[in-house]
N, C-alpha and C positions, 0 to 999 in steps of 0.2 A: 482741613488741616493746614495750618500755615507753617511752611518750612522756609528756610533761607539761611544765608550765611552773611556775616559782615566781614568784608575784606579790607585789610589795610595794606596798601601797596607801597613799597619803599624802593627807591632807586638811589644807589650810592651817589653822593654829591648833589642831590636835588632835595628840595623841601618835600616833606611827607605829603603824599597825595591825600585828598579827602577820603573818608571812609565810604565804601560802597556797600549798600545793602542789596543783596540779590534775593528777591522774594518771588516765588511763583506758587500758584495753588497746587495742592496735591490732593488726590482723591484716593480713598481706600475703602475696601469692602472685605467683609469676612468671607471665608470660603463657602459656608452655607448660602450666603446671599448671592455670591457669584454663581454657584451651581443652580440655585432657584431661578435667577435671572436668565441664565443661558437656557435652562429647560423651558421656560415660558416662551422664549424667542423661537426655539426649535419647534415647539408645539404649534406655533402660529403658521409654520410652513405647510403648504397644502400637500406636498408630496412625501411627507414623513408621518409615520404613525408611531406613537409611543405606546408600547404595551406595558401596562403597569403590573407589577407583582410577578413578572416572569423572571426566571433565572437562566442565564446563558450557561450551557453545559460545555460547549466546545465551539471552536471556530472551524468551519468546513472549507476544504480546498479540494480541487480535483487534481489528479496525477499529472495531466498535461498543462495545467495552469499554475504559474508560480505566484499566485495571489489568493487571498481569501475570496470565496464565492458565496459564503453565507454563514449561518450559525445553526446550531442545535440548541433548543431551549425547552424549558419546562414551564407550563402554564400554572397559575395558582391552583387549578384543579388537579394537578399532577400529570397532565398529559404531556408527552414529549413530541415536539414537532421540529421540522427543519424549515428554515426560512432562507430562500435565496436572496442575495443582495448584491448590488453593484459596489457598495461601499460598506465596510465594516469598521466601526470605531469601538475600540476597547476603552470604555470610560469607567472601568471599575476602580481606577485609582491606584492599583498596585501592579498591574500588568500580569496578573496571575494567569490569564488565558493566553496571552501572547508569548509567555515565557516558554510554554511547552510547544511541541511540534504539532501543527494542525493535522487533523485526521484526513485521510484521503478517501474519496468515494470510489 
């Protein structure tokens, strides 16, 4: 995408300066393309496992820890499991899980 602006700079009492075209390349991506690209990059990391088809039910925290310590999720087969984690990222797009109060164990 080619963007830019043509400026005409005038100073009172001086001749008009030449026009200046500021042009720089701009790159754009659709949201689905950004999401797919990021997912592919994350899947390449050796210490991360992507569980397809699972649905997160809640973010878990412990009473003495002021942070998320894991998640409860449901597998495609309908089994409910708890997964401990050092880092929890709510990438659902609407913050529905992080809006509520996390459950305590």
